[in-house]
C-alpha positions in Angstrom: 13.8 14.9 20.0 14.6 13.1 23.2 12.2 11.2 25.4 11.2 13.0 28.6 9.7 11.8 31.9 6.8 13.8 33.2 5.1 13.6 36.6 1.3 13.5 36.8 -1.5 11.3 35.8 -1.2 8.9 32.9 -3.0 10.2 29.8 -3.8 9.0 26.4 -3.8 11.2 23.3 -5.9 11.1 20.2 -5.4 13.1 16.9 -7.8 13.7 14.1 -5.6 14.5 11.1 -6.3 16.8 8.1 -4.3 18.3 5.4 -3.7 21.7 7.0 -4.5 21.2 10.7 -4.5 18.4 13.3 -7.0 18.3 16.1 -5.6 16.7 19.3 -7.4 15.6 22.5 -6.3 14.0 25.7 -8.1 11.8 28.2 -7.2 10.3 31.5 -6.8 6.7 32.5 -10.6 6.2 33.0 -11.6 7.9 29.8 -12.5 11.4 31.1 -12.1 14.2 28.6 -9.4 16.6 29.7 -8.8 19.0 26.8 -8.6 19.4 23.1 -6.9 21.8 20.7 -6.2 22.4 17.1 -2.6 22.7 15.7 -1.2 23.5 12.3 0.1 20.5 10.3 3.7 21.8 10.2 7.0 21.0 11.9 6.4 23.6 14.6 2.8 22.4 15.0 3.9 18.9 15.7 6.3 20.1 18.4 3.6 22.2 20.0 1.1 19.4 19.8 3.5 17.0 21.6 4.5 19.7 24.2 0.8 20.5 24.9 -0.1 16.8 25.4 2.8 16.3 27.8 1.6 19.3 29.8 -1.4 17.3 31.0 0.5 14.4 32.5 2.5 11.3 31.6 1.7 10.6 27.9 1.3 6.8 27.6 0.3 6.5 23.9 -1.3 8.5 21.1 -3.9 7.2 18.7 -3.5 8.9 15.3 -6.0 8.6 12.4 -4.6 8.3 9.0 -0.9 7.3 9.8 -0.5 6.4 6.1 -1.8 9.8 4.8 -2.2 13.1 6.6 -0.8 11.7 9.9 2.3 10.1 8.5 4.8 12.8 9.5 3.1 13.3 12.9 3.5 9.6 13.6 7.2 9.8 12.7 7.7 12.8 14.9 5.9 11.1 17.9 7.9 7.9 17.4 11.2 9.8 17.2 10.3 11.5 20.5 9.8 8.1 22.2 6.0 8.1 22.2 4.1 5.0 21.4 1.8 5.5 18.4 -1.3 3.5 17.6 -3.0 3.5 14.2 -6.7 4.2 14.6 -9.3 3.5 11.9 -11.8 6.2 11.2 -15.2 5.7 12.8 -17.7 3.9 10.6 -20.9 5.7 9.4 -23.1 4.1 11.9 -21.1 5.4 14.9 -21.0 8.9 13.3 -24.7 8.9 12.8 -25.2 8.1 16.5 -22.5 10.4 17.9 -22.2 13.2 15.4 -19.2 14.4 13.5 -16.6 17.1 14.4 -12.9 17.3 14.8 -13.0 17.3 18.7 -15.4 14.3 18.6 -13.1 12.4 16.3 -10.0 13.2 18.3 -11.6 12.0 21.6 -12.8 8.9 19.8 -9.3 8.1 18.6 -8.0 8.4 22.2 -10.8 6.3 23.6 -10.2 3.6 20.9 -6.7 3.3 22.1 -7.5 3.3 25.8 -10.2 0.7 25.4 -8.0 -1.6 23.4 -10.2 -1.5 20.3 -7.3 0.1 18.3 -4.0 -1.8 18.6 -2.3 -1.5 15.3 1.2 -0.3 15.0 1.7 2.1 12.1 4.4 1.7 9.5 7.5 3.7 10.4 8.0 5.0 6.8 11.5 6.0 7.4 13.7 3.5 5.6 14.5 1.9 2.3 11.1 0.2 1.9 9.4 3.6 2.0 11.7 4.5 -0.9 10.5 1.4 -2.7 6.9 2.4 -2.1 7.1 5.9 -3.5 9.0 4.7 -6.6 6.4 2.0 -7.1 3.7 4.7 -7.1 5.3 6.3 -10.1 5.8 3.0 -11.8 2.2 1.9 -11.3 1.1 5.2 -12.8 3.4 4.8 -15.8 2.2 1.2 -16.4 -1.5 2.4 -16.2 -0.8 5.2 -18.7 1.0 2.9 -21.1 -1.8 0.3 -21.0 -4.4 3.1 -21.5 -2.5 4.5 -24.5 -2.3 1.0 -26.1 -6.1 0.4 -25.6 -6.8 3.8 -27.1 -4.6 3.0 -30.1 -6.4 -0.2 -30.8 -9.8 1.5 -30.3 -8.9 4.2 -32.8 -7.7 1.6 -35.3 -11.0 -0.2 -35.2 -12.9 2.8 -36.6 -10.0 4.3 -38.6 -10.2 4.8 -42.4 -9.5 1.6 -44.4 -6.3 3.2 -45.9 -4.8 3.6 -42.5 -5.9 0.2 -41.2 -4.3 -1.4 -44.2 -1.0 0.4 -43.6 -0.6 -1.2 -40.1 -2.4 -4.5 -40.6 -0.5 -7.6 -39.3 2.2 -5.6 -37.5 3.4 -6.8 -34.1 3.1 -4.3 -31.2 6.6 -3.0 -31.3 6.5 -2.4 -35.1 3.1 -0.9 -34.8 4.2 1.6 -32.3 7.3 2.6 -34.3 5.1 3.0 -37.5 2.5 5.1 -35.8 5.1 7.3 -34.1 6.5 8.2 -37.5 3.1 9.1 -39.1 2.8 12.5 -40.7 -0.8 13.8 -40.4 -0.3 16.9 -42.4 -1.6 20.4 -41.8 -5.3 19.9 -42.5 -6.6 18.4 -39.2 -10.1 19.1 -40.3 -10.0 15.9 -42.4 -10.8 12.7 -40.3 -7.8 10.8 -41.7 -5.3 13.5 -40.8 -6.8 13.9 -37.3 -6.7 10.1 -36.7 -3.1 10.0 -37.8 -2.2 12.9 -35.4 -4.0 11.2 -32.5 -2.3 7.8 -33.2 1.1 9.4 -33.4 0.7 11.2 -30.1 -0.6 8.0 -28.4 2.3 5.9 -29.8 4.9 8.4 -28.7 3.3 8.5 -25.2 3.5 4.7 -25.1 7.2 4.8 -26.0 7.8 7.5 -23.3 6.1 5.4 -20.7 8.3 2.4 -21.8 11.4 4.4 -21.1 10.1 5.7 -17.8 9.2 2.2 -16.6 12.6 0.8 -17.6 14.3 3.6 -15.6 12.1 3.0 -12.6 12.8 -0.8 -12.7 16.6 0.0 -12.8 16.1 2.2 -9.7 13.8 -0.2 -7.8 15.8 -3.4 -8.3 18.8 -2.6 -6.1 16.6 -1.1 -3.4 14.4 -4.2 -3.3 17.5 -6.4 -3.1 19.0 -4.2 -0.4 15.8 -4.4 1.7 15.3 -8.1 1.6 17.7 -10.2 -0.5 16.4 -13.5 0.9 12.9 -12.7 -0.3 14.0 -12.6 -4.0 15.5 -16.1 -3.5 12.1 -17.7 -2.9 10.7 -19.6 -5.9 8.3 -17.5 -7.9 9.1 -14.2 -6.2 10.3 -11.5 -8.7 11.3 -7.9 -8.2 7.7 -6.6 -8.7 6.0 -9.0 -6.3 8.8 -8.6 -3.8 8.4 -4.8 -3.9 4.7 -5.0 -3.3 5.0 -7.4 -0.4 7.8 -5.3 1.2 5.6 -2.2 0.8 2.7 -4.0 2.5 4.9 -5.1 5.4 6.6 -1.7 5.8 10.1 -0.8 7.2 9.1 -2.3 10.5 7.7 -5.8 9.7 8.0 -6.7 13.4 4.8 -4.8 13.9 3.0 -7.8 12.5 2.9 -9.9 15.6 2.5 -13.3 13.9 2.3 -14.9 10.5 -1.5 -15.1 11.0 -1.6 -11.3 11.3 0.4 -11.1 8.0 -2.1 -13.5 6.4 -5.0 -11.3 7.5 -3.1 -8.2 6.1 -2.7 -9.8 2.7 -6.2 -11.2 2.6 -5.3 -14.9 2.6 -6.6 -15.9 6.1 -9.3 -18.6 5.6 -12.8 -17.4 6.5 -15.3 -20.0 7.9 -18.2 -20.6 5.5 -20.0 -23.5 7.2 -23.7 -24.0 7.4 -25.6 -27.0 8.6 -23.8 -30.2 7.6 -21.4 -28.3 5.3 -18.1 -27.5 6.9 -15.7 -25.5 4.8 -13.7 -22.3 4.5 -13.6 -19.7 1.8 -11.2 -17.2 0.3 -10.8 -14.0 2.3 -11.8 -10.9 0.3 -10.3 -8.4 2.7 -6.8 -7.1 3.4 -4.4 -5.4 1.0 -5.6 -6.5 -2.4 -2.3 -5.5 -4.1 -0.4 -7.8 -1.8 -3.1 -10.5 -2.3 -2.5 -10.1 -6.1 1.2 -10.5 -5.6 0.7 -13.8 -3.7 -1.7 -14.9 -6.4 1.0 -14.3 -9.0 3.6 -16.3 -7.0 1.1 -19.2 -6.6 0.4 -19.2 -10.4 4.1 -19.4 -11.1 4.6 -22.2 -8.7 1.6 -24.2 -9.9 3.2 -24.1 -13.4 6.9 -24.5 -12.8 7.4 -25.9 -9.3 7.3 -29.6 -9.2 6.6 -29.8 -5.5 3.6 -27.5 -5.9 2.3 -29.4 -8.9 2.4 -32.6 -6.9 0.5 -30.9 -4.1 -2.2 -29.6 -6.5 -2.6 -33.1 -8.0 -3.0 -34.7 -4.6 -5.5 -32.2 -3.3 -7.5 -32.4 -6.5 -7.9 -36.1 -6.0 -9.1 -35.4 -2.5 -12.0 -33.4 -4.0 -10.8 -29.8 -3.5 -11.7 -27.2 -6.1 -9.0 -25.0 -7.7 -10.1 -22.0 -5.6 -9.7 -24.0 -2.4 -6.3 -25.3 -3.5 -5.1 -21.8 -4.3 -6.4 -20.6 -1.0 -4.2 -23.2 0.8 -1.2 -22.3 -1.4 -1.6 -18.6 -0.8 -1.7 -19.3 3.0 1.5 -21.3 2.7 3.3 -18.7 0.7 2.2 -15.9 3.1 3.7 -18.0 6.0 6.9 -18.5 4.1 7.2 -14.8 3.2 6.4 -13.6 6.7 9.2 -15.8 8.1 11.6 -14.4 5.5 10.7 -10.8 6.2 10.9 -11.0 9.9 14.3 -12.8 9.8 15.9 -10.5 7.2 17.4 -7.3 8.7 16.2 -4.2 6.8 19.0 -1.8 6.3 17.5 1.7 6.5 18.5 5.3 7.1 16.3 6.7 9.8 15.4 10.3 10.2 15.3 11.0 14.0 14.8 14.8 14.0 12.1 17.3 12.9 14.2 18.7 10.1 12.7 17.8 6.8 14.9 15.8 4.5 16.8 17.9 2.0 
């Protein structure tokens, strides 16, 4: 879709998104409510929503709730049409208790949040190679979780298994244990606890092996995509394919939306928070932000503290100055976040963008 110029008053839009429908509202430049309407969450519905908003004047920007969920495709459509899109957080419970809850109220609230300047976040574009990394990582994370769960259940069953079965697998390493359990023959009489235990262990072992294969295949698919998205990121000390993939997912296909390295530090939960009182002046670790990205930074810091000579020297010096290990790690996370932000914003992301309303084949 192409951008169009419309005569009339400047208006701001707001959209309350849901799975099957989106409720849109428009307000003027002083916040007066003009109109609201519900549209289906389909390709034709997105077209109609945009056309309806532009029918009330010059559309300046649109605030959309849930640009990472129900509003993801709508945000892509609006951006492709040349409309500025702002990510709007859902109202907290206190505001909803005071003002009530309905789709029109939420849509007007989204528009008002943008007009007042309370909502300023730029949503992820979700139309490039990093979006591909994100969706593949969802499948990988699920496979890792299932594999870990299967192993924990195997060990739990072996604790209470009959002594005959425990003796059969005693002292085996994990790989040998899984191969042995996968070859068990429980027999036909599952009414006997020993046979039922063997059947359960065989299924869990085969599930673990299947998840191993799936994770290996996903790693083979993710590695070239991660390197294509940000080759310089993988060159940083302590940054591996998994941590790089998570940090790329957090930044998105348009890392320029993060206006500064301080905003990236807040996003990843490593911005220092003041914790001073009386004669005590200190900062503490930030417990907000994207915790998966924070965990990736934590992993990088641990690797550097163990293998990077420069980092080990820094830790030794700060320890002598009286800093605790948590405070030292906070400083290191902040430094790594600054380094990664510079790398991400200086590395061109090669992506294939979808600029029309036709769904990808």
